[in-house]
C-alpha positions in Angstrom: 19.5 16.5 -15.4 16.3 17.2 -17.2 16.1 13.6 -17.8 14.5 11.1 -15.0 17.0 8.7 -16.4 20.9 8.2 -15.0 23.4 5.8 -16.6 25.2 2.7 -15.1 28.2 5.1 -15.9 26.8 8.2 -14.7 26.0 6.3 -11.4 30.0 4.7 -11.2 30.9 8.0 -11.3 28.9 9.7 -8.7 28.5 6.8 -6.3 30.3 9.1 -3.5 28.8 12.4 -4.1 27.9 13.6 -0.7 23.9 13.5 -0.2 23.7 11.4 -2.8 21.4 7.8 -1.9 21.2 4.7 -4.1 18.1 3.3 -3.6 17.2 -0.7 -4.1 13.3 -1.0 -4.9 13.2 -4.5 -6.3 10.4 -6.2 -5.6 9.6 -9.8 -4.6 6.7 -10.6 -6.6 6.9 -9.7 -10.6 4.0 -9.6 -12.3 3.5 -9.2 -16.8 7.3 -10.1 -17.5 9.3 -13.1 -16.6 11.0 -12.1 -13.7 14.7 -12.6 -13.4 15.9 -15.0 -10.9 19.2 -14.1 -9.0 20.9 -17.6 -7.0 22.4 -15.1 -4.6 21.5 -11.2 -3.1 23.3 -8.9 -5.0 23.1 -4.7 -4.6 24.5 -2.2 -5.9 27.2 -0.8 -3.2 25.9 1.7 -1.2 22.9 1.0 -1.7 19.9 0.7 1.2 16.9 -1.4 0.6 13.3 -0.1 0.4 10.1 -2.6 0.7 7.2 -1.3 -1.7 4.6 -3.5 -0.2 5.2 -2.7 3.0 7.1 0.7 3.2 5.6 2.5 0.2 2.0 1.3 -0.1 -0.8 2.6 2.1 -1.4 -0.9 4.3 -5.1 0.6 5.6 -6.5 0.6 2.8 -8.5 -1.9 0.6 -6.4 -0.8 -2.3 -3.4 -2.8 -3.7 -0.3 -1.4 -3.5 -2.4 2.2 -2.8 0.3 5.5 -2.4 1.6 6.0 0.5 1.1 8.2 3.2 3.2 11.2 4.0 3.6 9.9 7.2 5.2 6.6 5.6 7.4 8.1 3.3 8.9 10.6 5.8 9.7 7.5 8.3 11.1 5.8 5.3 13.2 8.9 4.7 14.2 9.1 8.3 15.3 5.6 8.5 17.8 5.8 5.3 18.7 9.8 6.1 17.3 11.0 2.7 15.5 14.4 2.4 14.1 16.1 -0.2 17.3 18.3 -1.5 19.0 14.6 -1.9 19.9 13.1 -4.9 18.1 9.9 -5.1 18.9 6.8 -8.4 16.1 4.9 -7.7 16.9 1.0 -9.3 15.3 -2.8 -9.5 16.7 -6.2 -10.2 15.1 -6.4 -13.0 16.0 -3.5 -14.7 12.8 -1.4 -15.1 10.2 -3.0 -13.3 9.5 -1.2 -9.7 11.6 2.0 -9.7 9.4 4.1 -12.0 6.7 3.5 -9.5 8.8 4.9 -6.4 10.2 7.4 -9.1 6.2 8.5 -9.6 6.2 8.6 -5.9 8.6 10.8 -4.7 8.2 13.3 -6.9 4.8 13.4 -6.6 5.5 14.1 -2.7 8.3 17.3 -4.0 11.4 15.9 -4.1 13.6 17.2 -6.5 16.7 15.4 -7.6 15.3 11.9 -8.0 16.6 9.7 -11.0 16.0 5.9 -12.5 19.0 3.9 -13.1 18.2 2.8 -16.9 19.0 -1.0 -17.2 19.0 -1.5 -13.1 20.4 -4.0 -11.2 21.3 -6.2 -14.8 23.1 -3.6 -16.5 25.2 -2.7 -13.6 26.0 -6.7 -13.7 26.3 -7.4 -17.2 29.1 -4.1 -17.2 31.2 -5.8 -13.8 30.4 -2.7 -12.0 30.6 -3.4 -8.4 28.1 -5.4 -5.9 27.7 -6.4 -2.2 25.5 -9.3 -0.9 23.9 -7.1 1.8 22.3 -3.3 1.5 23.2 -0.6 3.4 22.6 -0.8 7.3 20.6 2.0 9.0 21.5 1.4 12.2 20.2 4.9 14.0 17.4 6.9 12.5 18.9 10.5 11.2 17.6 14.1 11.6 16.9 15.2 8.7 15.0 18.1 7.5 11.8 16.1 6.1 9.5 18.2 8.9 5.7 17.4 8.9 5.4 20.9 6.8 8.0 19.9 3.8 6.2 16.8 2.0 3.2 17.3 0.4 1.6 14.9 -2.3 0.5 17.0 -5.5 -2.6 15.0 -5.9 -3.0 16.1 -9.0 -0.7 13.4 -10.3 -3.2 10.5 -9.4 -6.6 10.0 -10.3 -9.7 7.9 -8.7 -11.5 5.4 -9.3 -14.4 8.1 -9.3 -12.5 10.0 -12.3 -11.2 7.3 -14.4 -15.7 6.4 -14.5 -16.4 10.2 -15.3 -13.7 9.9 -17.7 -15.5 7.8 -20.0 -17.8 9.5 -21.1 -16.1 13.1 -20.7 -12.8 11.6 -22.4 -11.0 14.3 -21.8 -7.6 12.4 -21.0 -6.6 9.4 -22.8 -6.4 6.3 -20.6 -3.4 4.0 -21.5 -4.1 0.2 -19.9 -0.5 -1.2 -20.2 -1.4 -4.8 -19.5 -0.8 -7.3 -21.9 -2.8 -7.6 -24.7 -4.3 -11.5 -23.3 -5.3 -9.7 -20.6 -6.7 -6.5 -21.6 -8.8 -8.3 -24.3 -9.6 -11.2 -21.6 -7.7 -13.9 -24.0 -6.1 -15.4 -20.4 -7.2 -15.1 -16.6 -5.9 -12.7 -14.2 -3.1 -13.3 -11.9 -5.0 -11.8 -9.1 -7.8 -14.8 -7.7 -11.9 -12.4 -7.6 -10.4 -10.4 -10.8 -12.8 -9.9 -13.6 -11.4 -10.2 -17.2 -11.1 -7.7 -19.7 -10.6 -3.6 -19.9 -11.7 -0.1 -18.5 -14.8 1.1 -21.6 -12.5 3.2 -24.3 -9.1 2.3 -22.9 -5.9 2.1 -25.2 -3.9 -0.6 -24.7 0.0 -0.4 -24.9 1.9 -3.0 -23.1 5.1 -1.6 -20.7 6.8 -4.2 -22.7 7.1 -2.1 -26.0 8.4 0.8 -24.3 11.6 -1.2 -23.2 14.0 -2.8 -24.9 15.0 -5.6 -22.6 15.6 -4.5 -19.3 16.3 -0.5 -20.3 14.2 2.2 -22.2 14.1 2.2 -25.7 15.6 5.4 -27.5 12.8 8.4 -27.9 12.0 8.0 -30.9 10.7 4.5 -30.3 8.8 5.5 -27.4 6.9 8.4 -29.8 6.2 5.6 -32.0 4.1 3.4 -29.4 2.3 6.5 -28.8 1.9 7.8 -32.8 0.9 3.9 -33.6 -2.1 4.5 -31.3 -2.8 8.0 -32.7 -2.2 9.7 -29.5 -0.9 13.0 -29.9 1.9 14.5 -27.5 -0.4 17.1 -26.4 -2.9 14.7 -25.4 -3.8 14.4 -21.4 -3.0 11.3 -20.1 -4.3 8.3 -17.6 -2.2 5.5 -17.3 -3.4 1.8 -15.6 -2.1 -1.2 -15.3 -2.8 -3.9 -12.5 -2.0 -2.9 -9.2 -0.2 0.9 -10.2 3.2 -0.6 -10.3 4.1 -1.1 -14.5 1.6 2.2 -15.2 4.3 4.3 -13.9 6.9 2.2 -16.6 4.6 4.0 -19.5 4.3 6.8 -17.2 8.2 7.8 -17.4 7.7 6.7 -20.8 5.7 9.1 -21.4 7.3 12.2 -20.0 10.5 11.0 -22.1 8.5 11.6 -25.0 7.5 14.5 -24.6 3.6 14.5 -22.8 3.2 16.9 -20.2 -0.4 15.7 -18.9 0.4 12.3 -17.1 -1.8 11.0 -14.3 -1.6 7.8 -12.3 -4.8 5.3 -11.7 -3.5 4.4 -8.9 -6.2 1.5 -8.2 -5.7 -0.1 -11.8 -7.2 -3.1 -12.6 -7.4 -4.3 -8.9 -9.4 -1.8 -8.2 -11.5 -1.7 -11.3 -11.7 -5.5 -12.2 -12.8 -6.7 -8.5 -15.9 -4.6 -8.3 -18.6 -5.9 -10.2 -21.0 -2.5 -10.6 -18.1 -1.1 -13.1 -18.7 -1.7 -16.5 -15.6 -2.6 -18.7 -15.4 -4.1 -22.3 
């Protein structure tokens, strides 16, 4: 499979494939959209739960939702039992929200067979497919191939605040901010306390909702049009930012679907830039 996406039909047909793991990476706090609320817990059958806030965020960093360390990811993989050769299907309970973030993390550390379930839990439920109220339990640590020498972060896939600051003058990459237009243009307060309002100078606004058709990705033609509307050519290097590095990954994946090759995540995003008074804003 070349696409980073798989359909609900595909997953339903491959539920019992050997060495396939279904990972529920739903988040408790949903920012930037009206959250889907469930009356009772629901998970796709055979899925394991991963907590992005604790398992896949570096808690020793001052950054919100900072990329996890290699050791954190290895511990998470060992708890569930997957390795870099496993097929990993990632989904969340909003359709498309936090799943692209985990896809970006895993592929940045060298996992090869990682896919996002397009439409996630809402589409799965709408189609009447099998669910459970409890995720799979990990009763013991499993022996897997993830030795300390197997995982290596591809540092070219994320950029620092210093690199973003330099890019303001060099303009080697186009910086896309996927927050809402109201947040981008400082028409509403930021949801996080202590944040300045506005945006990084010379950035362009593409709210992540523009690449989604409700709970799943829009067609590739529609996604390409969003970049065309901002006069961004497919050969343009991209840096994508959001509030704290979660929803930026929605547009990073959309850019790959649209044919962009050079895409990077500003992991600190506005949670880092917006609280630092020494950094310029527009």
